A tleap script that builds the chain and sets N, CA, C and O, in Angstrom:
source leaprc.protein.ff14SB
mol = sequence {
  NMET THR HIE GLN ILE SER LEU GLN GLU ALA
  LYS THR LYS LEU PRO GLU LEU LEU GLU GLU
  SER ILE ASN GLY ASP GLU VAL VAL ILE VAL
  LYS ASP ASN GLU PRO LEU VAL SER ILE ILE
  THR HIE LYS LYS ARG PHE LYS ARG LYS ILE
  GLY SER ALA ARG GLY GLU VAL THR ILE LYS
  GLU ARG PHE LYS ASN ILE PRO GLU ASP PHE
  LYS GLU TYR VAL CPRO
}
set mol.1.N position { 7.323 -18.951 -52.576 }
set mol.1.CA position { 6.023 -19.116 -53.176 }
set mol.1.C position { 5.475 -17.728 -53.506 }
set mol.1.O position { 5.695 -16.776 -52.757 }
set mol.2.N position { 4.770 -17.617 -54.613 }
set mol.2.CA position { 4.182 -16.347 -55.019 }
set mol.2.C position { 2.686 -16.366 -54.741 }
set mol.2.O position { 1.988 -17.333 -55.047 }
set mol.3.N position { 2.219 -15.289 -54.161 }
set mol.3.CA position { 0.807 -15.153 -53.824 }
set mol.3.C position { 0.267 -13.930 -54.555 }
set mol.3.O position { 0.810 -12.835 -54.411 }
set mol.4.N position { -0.803 -14.106 -55.343 }
set mol.4.CA position { -1.402 -12.977 -56.045 }
set mol.4.C position { -2.672 -12.553 -55.332 }
set mol.4.O position { -3.426 -13.381 -54.821 }
set mol.5.N position { -2.895 -11.252 -55.308 }
set mol.5.CA position { -4.077 -10.709 -54.635 }
set mol.5.C position { -4.521 -9.452 -55.393 }
set mol.5.O position { -3.695 -8.721 -55.940 }
set mol.6.N position { -5.817 -9.216 -55.415 }
set mol.6.CA position { -6.334 -8.044 -56.123 }
set mol.6.C position { -6.002 -6.773 -55.343 }
set mol.6.O position { -5.772 -6.809 -54.134 }
set mol.7.N position { -5.983 -5.670 -56.051 }
set mol.7.CA position { -5.688 -4.380 -55.439 }
set mol.7.C position { -6.704 -4.052 -54.351 }
set mol.7.O position { -6.327 -3.585 -53.276 }
set mol.8.N position { -7.971 -4.287 -54.612 }
set mol.8.CA position { -9.014 -3.996 -53.624 }
set mol.8.C position { -8.816 -4.810 -52.349 }
set mol.8.O position { -8.936 -4.282 -51.243 }
set mol.9.N position { -8.511 -6.097 -52.508 }
set mol.9.CA position { -8.311 -6.950 -51.344 }
set mol.9.C position { -7.026 -6.566 -50.598 }
set mol.9.O position { -6.972 -6.633 -49.370 }
set mol.10.N position { -6.008 -6.168 -51.339 }
set mol.10.CA position { -4.733 -5.789 -50.731 }
set mol.10.C position { -4.879 -4.568 -49.830 }
set mol.10.O position { -4.175 -4.446 -48.827 }
set mol.11.N position { -5.794 -3.661 -50.186 }
set mol.11.CA position { -6.002 -2.466 -49.378 }
set mol.11.C position { -6.437 -2.810 -47.960 }
set mol.11.O position { -6.098 -2.096 -47.016 }
set mol.12.N position { -7.176 -3.889 -47.805 }
set mol.12.CA position { -7.681 -4.262 -46.481 }
set mol.12.C position { -6.778 -5.250 -45.758 }
set mol.12.O position { -6.945 -5.470 -44.558 }
set mol.13.N position { -5.814 -5.854 -46.472 }
set mol.13.CA position { -4.993 -6.900 -45.863 }
set mol.13.C position { -3.499 -6.574 -45.874 }
set mol.13.O position { -2.679 -7.491 -45.825 }
set mol.14.N position { -3.129 -5.313 -45.937 }
set mol.14.CA position { -1.717 -4.953 -46.037 }
set mol.14.C position { -0.858 -5.543 -44.910 }
set mol.14.O position { 0.207 -6.085 -45.203 }
set mol.15.N position { -1.265 -5.465 -43.646 }
set mol.15.CA position { -0.415 -6.048 -42.596 }
set mol.15.C position { -0.161 -7.546 -42.810 }
set mol.15.O position { 0.955 -8.020 -42.596 }
set mol.16.N position { -1.174 -8.281 -43.224 }
set mol.16.CA position { -1.011 -9.720 -43.462 }
set mol.16.C position { -0.082 -9.970 -44.660 }
set mol.16.O position { 0.731 -10.895 -44.640 }
set mol.17.N position { -0.211 -9.141 -45.694 }
set mol.17.CA position { 0.625 -9.295 -46.878 }
set mol.17.C position { 2.089 -9.008 -46.553 }
set mol.17.O position { 2.986 -9.693 -47.043 }
set mol.18.N position { 2.320 -8.001 -45.731 }
set mol.18.CA position { 3.685 -7.694 -45.310 }
set mol.18.C position { 4.275 -8.848 -44.510 }
set mol.18.O position { 5.446 -9.187 -44.679 }
set mol.19.N position { 3.492 -9.435 -43.665 }
set mol.19.CA position { 3.953 -10.577 -42.866 }
set mol.19.C position { 4.295 -11.763 -43.768 }
set mol.19.O position { 5.295 -12.443 -43.540 }
set mol.20.N position { 3.477 -12.015 -44.786 }
set mol.20.CA position { 3.773 -13.078 -45.741 }
set mol.20.C position { 5.114 -12.829 -46.416 }
set mol.20.O position { 5.924 -13.743 -46.567 }
set mol.21.N position { 5.339 -11.587 -46.818 }
set mol.21.CA position { 6.587 -11.229 -47.483 }
set mol.21.C position { 7.775 -11.424 -46.548 }
set mol.21.O position { 8.811 -11.945 -46.961 }
set mol.22.N position { 7.634 -11.015 -45.306 }
set mol.22.CA position { 8.699 -11.185 -44.317 }
set mol.22.C position { 9.013 -12.662 -44.118 }
set mol.22.O position { 10.160 -13.025 -43.857 }
set mol.23.N position { 8.003 -13.511 -44.239 }
set mol.23.CA position { 8.189 -14.956 -44.067 }
set mol.23.C position { 8.713 -15.640 -45.328 }
set mol.23.O position { 8.819 -16.866 -45.366 }
set mol.24.N position { 9.042 -14.862 -46.358 }
set mol.24.CA position { 9.682 -15.428 -47.535 }
set mol.24.C position { 8.829 -15.559 -48.776 }
set mol.24.O position { 9.341 -15.957 -49.822 }
set mol.25.N position { 7.550 -15.241 -48.703 }
set mol.25.CA position { 6.695 -15.331 -49.882 }
set mol.25.C position { 6.735 -14.019 -50.657 }
set mol.25.O position { 6.875 -12.942 -50.078 }
set mol.26.N position { 6.610 -14.130 -51.977 }
set mol.26.CA position { 6.482 -12.938 -52.801 }
set mol.26.C position { 4.994 -12.683 -52.987 }
set mol.26.O position { 4.242 -13.594 -53.336 }
set mol.27.N position { 4.577 -11.471 -52.761 }
set mol.27.CA position { 3.176 -11.089 -52.905 }
set mol.27.C position { 3.062 -10.176 -54.118 }
set mol.27.O position { 3.764 -9.169 -54.216 }
set mol.28.N position { 2.165 -10.538 -55.048 }
set mol.28.CA position { 1.957 -9.743 -56.248 }
set mol.28.C position { 0.547 -9.176 -56.203 }
set mol.28.O position { -0.431 -9.918 -56.120 }
set mol.29.N position { 0.455 -7.863 -56.257 }
set mol.29.CA position { -0.843 -7.196 -56.279 }
set mol.29.C position { -1.213 -6.964 -57.738 }
set mol.29.O position { -0.437 -6.405 -58.512 }
set mol.30.N position { -2.419 -7.408 -58.097 }
set mol.30.CA position { -2.855 -7.312 -59.492 }
set mol.30.C position { -4.058 -6.386 -59.621 }
set mol.30.O position { -4.857 -6.238 -58.697 }
set mol.31.N position { -4.163 -5.767 -60.792 }
set mol.31.CA position { -5.317 -4.934 -61.122 }
set mol.31.C position { -5.741 -5.329 -62.527 }
set mol.31.O position { -4.929 -5.318 -63.453 }
set mol.32.N position { -6.993 -5.673 -62.685 }
set mol.32.CA position { -7.518 -6.155 -63.958 }
set mol.32.C position { -6.688 -7.337 -64.465 }
set mol.32.O position { -6.370 -7.419 -65.651 }
set mol.33.N position { -6.344 -8.241 -63.563 }
set mol.33.CA position { -5.570 -9.455 -63.850 }
set mol.33.C position { -4.170 -9.185 -64.392 }
set mol.33.O position { -3.555 -10.081 -64.972 }
set mol.34.N position { -3.660 -7.983 -64.217 }
set mol.34.CA position { -2.307 -7.630 -64.631 }
set mol.34.C position { -1.475 -7.307 -63.390 }
set mol.34.O position { -1.929 -6.563 -62.521 }
set mol.35.N position { -0.258 -7.859 -63.297 }
set mol.35.CA position { 0.596 -7.544 -62.140 }
set mol.35.C position { 0.854 -6.044 -62.049 }
set mol.35.O position { 1.178 -5.391 -63.041 }
set mol.36.N position { 0.704 -5.519 -60.852 }
set mol.36.CA position { 0.866 -4.089 -60.630 }
set mol.36.C position { 2.072 -3.807 -59.732 }
set mol.36.O position { 2.905 -2.952 -60.033 }
set mol.37.N position { 2.144 -4.545 -58.624 }
set mol.37.CA position { 3.188 -4.319 -57.620 }
set mol.37.C position { 3.577 -5.655 -57.004 }
set mol.37.O position { 2.729 -6.521 -56.787 }
set mol.38.N position { 4.882 -5.815 -56.722 }
set mol.38.CA position { 5.350 -6.978 -55.968 }
set mol.38.C position { 5.854 -6.512 -54.615 }
set mol.38.O position { 6.529 -5.488 -54.510 }
set mol.39.N position { 5.524 -7.267 -53.590 }
set mol.39.CA position { 6.035 -6.988 -52.250 }
set mol.39.C position { 7.042 -8.081 -51.943 }
set mol.39.O position { 6.694 -9.258 -51.850 }
set mol.40.N position { 8.293 -7.678 -51.788 }
set mol.40.CA position { 9.351 -8.621 -51.445 }
set mol.40.C position { 10.186 -8.016 -50.325 }
set mol.40.O position { 10.241 -6.796 -50.174 }
set mol.41.N position { 10.827 -8.864 -49.548 }
set mol.41.CA position { 11.667 -8.351 -48.474 }
set mol.41.C position { 13.068 -8.070 -49.000 }
set mol.41.O position { 13.532 -8.707 -49.946 }
set mol.42.N position { 13.721 -7.123 -48.381 }
set mol.42.CA position { 15.111 -6.827 -48.705 }
set mol.42.C position { 15.993 -7.678 -47.817 }
set mol.42.O position { 15.731 -7.842 -46.626 }
set mol.43.N position { 17.042 -8.215 -48.413 }
set mol.43.CA position { 17.978 -9.011 -47.636 }
set mol.43.C position { 18.951 -8.084 -46.944 }
set mol.43.O position { 19.316 -7.031 -47.467 }
set mol.44.N position { 19.365 -8.495 -45.757 }
set mol.44.CA position { 20.350 -7.703 -45.032 }
set mol.44.C position { 21.651 -7.703 -45.797 }
set mol.44.O position { 22.070 -8.727 -46.337 }
set mol.45.N position { 22.276 -6.564 -45.841 }
set mol.45.CA position { 23.574 -6.465 -46.475 }
set mol.45.C position { 24.628 -7.027 -45.539 }
set mol.45.O position { 24.589 -6.825 -44.325 }
set mol.46.N position { 25.551 -7.723 -46.126 }
set mol.46.CA position { 26.664 -8.261 -45.361 }
set mol.46.C position { 27.633 -7.125 -45.066 }
set mol.46.O position { 28.141 -6.483 -45.985 }
set mol.47.N position { 27.880 -6.884 -43.820 }
set mol.47.CA position { 28.802 -5.817 -43.452 }
set mol.47.C position { 30.219 -6.375 -43.464 }
set mol.47.O position { 30.550 -7.294 -42.714 }
set mol.48.N position { 31.043 -5.802 -44.326 }
set mol.48.CA position { 32.413 -6.266 -44.460 }
set mol.48.C position { 33.280 -5.709 -43.334 }
set mol.48.O position { 33.113 -4.576 -42.883 }
set mol.49.N position { 34.192 -6.539 -42.909 }
set mol.49.CA position { 35.105 -6.137 -41.853 }
set mol.49.C position { 36.525 -6.213 -42.399 }
set mol.49.O position { 36.951 -7.253 -42.900 }
set mol.50.N position { 37.240 -5.122 -42.301 }
set mol.50.CA position { 38.605 -5.071 -42.809 }
set mol.50.C position { 39.463 -6.083 -42.051 }
set mol.50.O position { 39.451 -6.149 -40.822 }
set mol.51.N position { 40.205 -6.865 -42.827 }
set mol.51.CA position { 41.098 -7.854 -42.226 }
set mol.51.C position { 40.442 -9.191 -41.949 }
set mol.51.O position { 41.085 -10.080 -41.391 }
set mol.52.N position { 39.186 -9.364 -42.319 }
set mol.52.CA position { 38.488 -10.607 -42.014 }
set mol.52.C position { 39.013 -11.801 -42.813 }
set mol.52.O position { 38.749 -12.944 -42.438 }
set mol.53.N position { 39.749 -11.567 -43.902 }
set mol.53.CA position { 40.315 -12.658 -44.707 }
set mol.53.C position { 41.779 -12.915 -44.358 }
set mol.53.O position { 42.467 -13.662 -45.053 }
set mol.54.N position { 42.241 -12.304 -43.301 }
set mol.54.CA position { 43.644 -12.468 -42.900 }
set mol.54.C position { 43.937 -13.954 -42.704 }
set mol.54.O position { 43.214 -14.661 -42.001 }
set mol.55.N position { 45.006 -14.403 -43.338 }
set mol.55.CA position { 45.372 -15.809 -43.240 }
set mol.55.C position { 44.750 -16.659 -44.333 }
set mol.55.O position { 45.192 -17.786 -44.556 }
set mol.56.N position { 43.754 -16.158 -45.008 }
set mol.56.CA position { 43.087 -16.893 -46.076 }
set mol.56.C position { 43.532 -16.426 -47.453 }
set mol.56.O position { 43.337 -17.136 -48.440 }
set mol.57.N position { 44.118 -15.260 -47.531 }
set mol.57.CA position { 44.529 -14.685 -48.804 }
set mol.57.C position { 46.040 -14.513 -48.807 }
set mol.57.O position { 46.624 -13.982 -47.863 }
set mol.58.N position { 46.651 -14.966 -49.877 }
set mol.58.CA position { 48.088 -14.723 -50.024 }
set mol.58.C position { 48.328 -14.110 -51.393 }
set mol.58.O position { 47.589 -14.365 -52.344 }
set mol.59.N position { 49.365 -13.305 -51.476 }
set mol.59.CA position { 49.742 -12.676 -52.737 }
set mol.59.C position { 51.049 -13.304 -53.182 }
set mol.59.O position { 52.019 -13.341 -52.425 }
set mol.60.N position { 51.074 -13.795 -54.401 }
set mol.60.CA position { 52.263 -14.457 -54.932 }
set mol.60.C position { 53.433 -13.476 -55.025 }
set mol.60.O position { 53.241 -12.284 -55.267 }
set mol.61.N position { 54.633 -13.993 -54.832 }
set mol.61.CA position { 55.837 -13.167 -54.854 }
set mol.61.C position { 56.047 -12.486 -56.202 }
set mol.61.O position { 56.605 -11.391 -56.265 }
set mol.62.N position { 55.602 -13.132 -57.282 }
set mol.62.CA position { 55.831 -12.561 -58.609 }
set mol.62.C position { 54.877 -11.403 -58.932 }
set mol.62.O position { 55.009 -10.762 -59.975 }
set mol.63.N position { 53.938 -11.141 -58.055 }
set mol.63.CA position { 53.014 -10.035 -58.239 }
set mol.63.C position { 53.793 -8.731 -58.075 }
set mol.63.O position { 54.478 -8.534 -57.071 }
set mol.64.N position { 53.689 -7.856 -59.047 }
set mol.64.CA position { 54.458 -6.611 -59.026 }
set mol.64.C position { 53.667 -5.483 -58.377 }
set mol.64.O position { 52.439 -5.525 -58.302 }
set mol.65.N position { 54.383 -4.494 -57.919 }
set mol.65.CA position { 53.778 -3.278 -57.351 }
set mol.65.C position { 52.795 -3.580 -56.226 }
set mol.65.O position { 51.633 -3.177 -56.280 }
set mol.66.N position { 53.262 -4.278 -55.227 }
set mol.66.CA position { 52.411 -4.616 -54.094 }
set mol.66.C position { 52.252 -3.372 -53.222 }
set mol.66.O position { 53.251 -2.803 -52.782 }
set mol.67.N position { 51.014 -2.938 -52.965 }
set mol.67.CA position { 50.798 -1.771 -52.107 }
set mol.67.C position { 51.317 -2.029 -50.696 }
set mol.67.O position { 51.309 -3.169 -50.232 }
set mol.68.N position { 51.760 -0.998 -50.021 }
set mol.68.CA position { 52.313 -1.116 -48.680 }
set mol.68.C position { 51.355 -1.826 -47.723 }
set mol.68.O position { 51.789 -2.606 -46.876 }
set mol.69.N position { 50.064 -1.558 -47.855 }
set mol.69.CA position { 49.078 -2.152 -46.951 }
set mol.69.C position { 48.979 -3.667 -47.102 }
set mol.69.O position { 48.439 -4.340 -46.224 }
set mol.70.N position { 49.494 -4.212 -48.205 }
set mol.70.CA position { 49.364 -5.636 -48.468 }
set mol.70.C position { 50.666 -6.404 -48.237 }
set mol.70.O position { 50.707 -7.618 -48.439 }
set mol.71.N position { 51.711 -5.725 -47.823 }
set mol.71.CA position { 53.015 -6.371 -47.635 }
set mol.71.C position { 52.929 -7.546 -46.659 }
set mol.71.O position { 53.636 -8.539 -46.829 }
set mol.72.N position { 52.085 -7.446 -45.656 }
set mol.72.CA position { 51.998 -8.517 -44.656 }
set mol.72.C position { 51.391 -9.795 -45.204 }
set mol.72.O position { 51.506 -10.845 -44.572 }
set mol.73.N position { 50.744 -9.735 -46.367 }
set mol.73.CA position { 50.137 -10.925 -46.958 }
set mol.73.C position { 51.114 -11.688 -47.861 }
set mol.73.O position { 50.830 -12.819 -48.255 }
set mol.74.N position { 52.251 -11.089 -48.191 }
set mol.74.CA position { 53.224 -11.711 -49.075 }
set mol.74.C position { 54.034 -12.718 -48.274 }
set mol.74.O position { 54.553 -12.392 -47.206 }
set mol.75.N position { 54.145 -13.953 -48.790 }
set mol.75.CA position { 54.886 -14.985 -48.026 }
set mol.75.C position { 56.364 -14.677 -47.921 }
set mol.75.O position { 57.113 -15.444 -47.314 }
savepdb mol mol.pdb
quit
């Protein structure tokens, strides 16, 4: 859900606006009825782990120039 608030009001309610954003709402600060700033949360980046697809990925035999690190994935 998007919540719009004036710049003047946002100055006094920043902690509440941040909490709204953390809870999933987009907060848009407006000045003279024009959008000025959006407050949105950043999503956590998925940390990749080497080898996490082991057993789920196979490389076909007809694939040429298989790197040494991938030899174990070839059937």
